[in-house]
N, C-alpha and C positions, 0 to 999 in steps of 0.2 A: 335846651334847644335841639330838634332833630337835625341833623346834618348829613350832607352825602358823605362825610368821612367817618361817621360812626363816633364821633368824638364825645366824650363826656367832660372834656375839660373846658377852660376858658379861654379865650381868645389871646394871642400873645400879647404882652405889653409893650414889647420893643418892635418898633417897625422893621420889616424885612430889607434887604439891602436896596439902595436907592436907584438911580438911573443905570440900567444896562440893557443888552440886548440878549433875550432869551434865544433869539435866533442864531445870533453869532456863536453863543455859548454851546448850542446845539451841534454845530459843525463838528465839535469834537468828539461825539459820541458814534463810534462806528455802527453801532447797532440800533440806527434810528429809523429802520423801515419795516420791522415786525416787533409784535408784541412778544415780551419775554415767553419762552416756553414754560408753562407749569404743567406738572403731570396731572393726566386727568386721573379721577376718582372711579369709584367702582362700577358707575354705570354701565360704562362701554358701549359700545355700538354707535359711538358719535352722538349720544345724548348729554347735554349738558345741565339739563333740569328733568327733574322728574318728581309728581305730585301724585299721591294716591289717597282719596278718601278725605280730604282736607274739609273739617268743619270748625266753625268758629262762631260763639254767640256772646251777644251782649245782653245779659238779662234775658229777655222773653223774645229778643230779636235776634234771628237767625242770620247772621251775615254770610256764612258759607255753608252750604248744604253738600258736603261729600265731593270736592271738585277734584277730578283726576284728569291729568294732562303730562305731555311730555314736550320739550323744546329740543330741537337737534342743534349741534355746534354750529355757530356762524349763522345761524337763523335769525330773522327779523320778525319776531312773533308779536302779533297785537292781543290784547285783550280788550275787548269792544263793548261799551255797555253804558247806559245813562248813569248819573250821578245817585248813588244809593246801592248800586247792583252788587258791591261786594269788592270792586277792584283794588283799592287802597288798602283794606284788610288782608287781600290776599299778597299783595306786595309786602306788607309788612312782616308776614310770616316767612317770605322765602328770602326777605333780607334779614331774618333773624332778629327783628326789632319786636316780634310780638308771638307768643307761644300759640299755636292751634289747640284746640279743645280735642280733637280727633284726628288721626291719618298721620301721614308722615310725608315727608319731602326732601330732596338731596338737590344741591347744587354743585356742579362740577365733581359729583360723586360723594360729596360730604353730607353729612345729615346736619339739618337747620337746627336741631336742637343741641345735637352733641358736639358738633364742630364748629359754632358759631365764630368762633376767634378766627379761624383759617378761613372761613367762607368770607368774611368781612374783608379779609386781606386781597381776595381774589375778584371781588365785584365792586361795581361802582353804584351809586344809588341816588337818584334825584328825586326828592319827595314833590308831591303836587304843590305844596306852597313852598313860595321861597324860603329857602331854611339857611343860607349863609349868614355871615356877620354882617350886618348892615352898616356899622360902623367902621368896618375896615375897607380900604380901597379895592379895586378890581385886583391888583397884583398883589397886595398884602393876603386877601383871601387864597388867591392861586398859591402863593409861597406858604402858606400856614397848611394847606391841605396836601402839598407836596412833602412838607416836614413831616407831619404826623405819620405818613405811610413810609418815612426812611428813602425819600428820593429827592430829586430836585426837579424843576420846571425844565431845565435845558436836557435832561436826561431823556424825558418822555415828550419834549416839545413838538417832535413829528405828530403825534396823536392829536395835539390840541392845535395846531398852528393855523390850519385854514379858519378855525373858528375864533382863536385869540386874535389873529390880525383884524376881525371886524370891529372887536373891543379894544384893542391896544389904544388907539386916541385917546380913551378914555381910562386908560390905566391907573391914574391918581384920582379919580373920583371915587366917593364912595359908594358902596354897592346899593345903598338904601336910595341914592339918588339916581338910579339907572332906570331907563324905560323897561317896560315888561318883557320885550324882545331880548334886549341886552342882558337884563337878568337871567333869563333863560341860557342864554349862551355862556355866561360866566358859570352857571350852575353846571352845565355840561362840561366845561373845561374842568372844573374841581371834580367831578365824578371820573375823569378819564385821567387825571395827570398821574396817578400810581398805575396805569397800564392794566386794566381790570380783564378778566377774561369772559366776565358778563356784566352787561350794563341793564340796570333795572331804571325805567323812567315812569313815573306815575302823573299821568295827565300832563304832559309836558308843555303842550300848546295851549292849554286853557289860558283864556283871557289874554291871548298873544293876537296880535292883528295879523290878517291873511298873508301878508307878504313875508312875515316871520315865522308865520306856520310853514309856508312852503319851504323857506330856505332851512329852517330846522330839520325837515323831514330829509332833505338833500344831504345835508351832514350826515344824518343816520345812515343813510344809504351808502356814502363814501367810507363811513368807519366800518360797516359791515363788508365790502366789497375790497378795500383796501388792506385793511388788517385782521378781517377775519373775527371781529368781536361780535359775540352773540348779543343781541338786542332784544330785551322784553320791555315792550311799552303798552301802557294803557291809555284809551282815548274815549271821551264821550262822542267824539266826531265820526259818523259813520262814513263820510268820504275819505278819512285817512286809512281806513281798513284796507283799501285796494292798494295801498303802499308797502303793505306786510307781506310776508312771504306765507304765513299762515295766520289766521285768527281764530279767537274763542269769542263767540258772542255770550255775554253774561247778563243774566238778569235774575233780581232778586237770590243771589248766591248760588246759582246754577249756571251751567253752561247749556245754551241752547242747540249750539252747532260748533263744532269744531271741522274746519277744512281751510284749503286755500279760498281766497276771494273768488277766484273763478268758480271752484267747485262748488261754492255757497249758492253763487247766483245761476249757475247752470240749473241748479236744483230747484230753483223757483217754478212752481206749477201753476200759480193762478193767473187768471186773465187779467192784465192790468191796462188800464187805459189813463192817459193824461187829460185833463178837461179843464177848460178855462171858458169865461165868457165876460161879458162887459158888466158884470153885475157880481163880482168876486167875494164882495161883503156879505152875500146872502147864499152865495154857490153851495158852499159847504154843508149848509142844513139842507136844502134841496136836494142835493146829492146822496146824502144820508137818508132822506125820506123814500127816496125812488127804490121800487120793490126788486130791482135786480141786484142793487148795491150791497156788498158785502163788507167792505171796508172803505174809508175815504179820509185822506189826512193831506194837509198841506206839503207840497213839495215844489219850492223855488217859486216860479210864476203861475203855476198850475197847481192843481189837486190831482195827486194818484188815487185812482178809484179800483178797486178789484170788484169784478162782477161775477154772476152767475154763468155758467158754460154757454147757457141759452142766450144771454143777452146779446142786443145788436146796438152799435153806435148810432144808427139812423134811429132807432127808438128812442134812445137816452136824448139825442138832439131834440127830437120832437117834443118830448116831455119837459125840457128845458125851456124851449122856446114857447111851450104853452104857458110857463110860468112867468112869461115876459122877459126871459133873458135874450139877448143879442149878440152878435158874433161868436155863438156857439162852437166851440172846437172840442171834438172828442176823437182822440188818436191813440194809436197803440203805441204803449211806452215798454222801454226796456228796463228790466228790475234792475234795482240797485241794492247795494247791501243794507242800506234803510227799508228798502220795501221787503227784503227776505227778512230782517230782524221784526218788522211789524208783523208779517206773515206766522213766524213762529211762534211769537208772543200770544197771538189770538189762538193758535192752534195747540199752544202749549207742548210744542216739540222741544226736545231735549237729545242732546248726544250721548 
């Protein structure tokens, strides 16, 4: 079983210590406001992660096609792309769980192939699939992961306190019986309990309700701002991209663009309209049949349509009304990360 603690052993047979307050125990640890200082490796220049020309294939399928990027210390860095784009393969290589076919990568200045034992001590990893021990309780899982890293919950309680408080009422409940949002919070606690320098989160909000998604990203922001933890997170949700400091848009194992969310959006150069009518069920086909339409796809309660520079909203409105659409609205729209991603895919753009 793959776990955030990189353990190949079995879960403990004896239950951890029973009733106690981690909050009270934590008061005796004087250094509870910052992450222990680990020496930076050879990257220097504030870089905590560097990858160059990473490749990986599964048979005839190329999962990664020469990925190159860097992550700065203390950065919240997002890998954004749909399922099957190569995100999980990339994360497994960076967390030393999978060997790349080509290229090289360092984490905290250490080589992912040669220094994997030390890297595993310095990072936290939360896989996309819930991988904690489901037959252990919340507190047993947390005690177990603290133990295998030779630390205690009370020693690093300051890192997980805000998160653990939300699941503490369920500390005796088996992990397999938790809701999706609670499972993610427990997994994050287990990935943090040894005070990692770098936190890798593979699609942490997939399958989680919207409220829990918002709460989870707020927790990541606090970890970055309070403790300077470098966070590398992947997600298929384009709306989460704006919550990162920088992002890499990935598709078919290649990066389409790397920049800040604002930088990517500001580079969008297409004419974009938001279109709706009282016949939304047939509107998309009619929009795609329009001569001036370049692309059209669903976006919330409207369709986002890119058009030729010579197109005019009045002409599109007349066209749709001529096809029997009523209450037609054709308005200029501000581009989002999703619009940029769709545009880059169509143009074959690559950073």
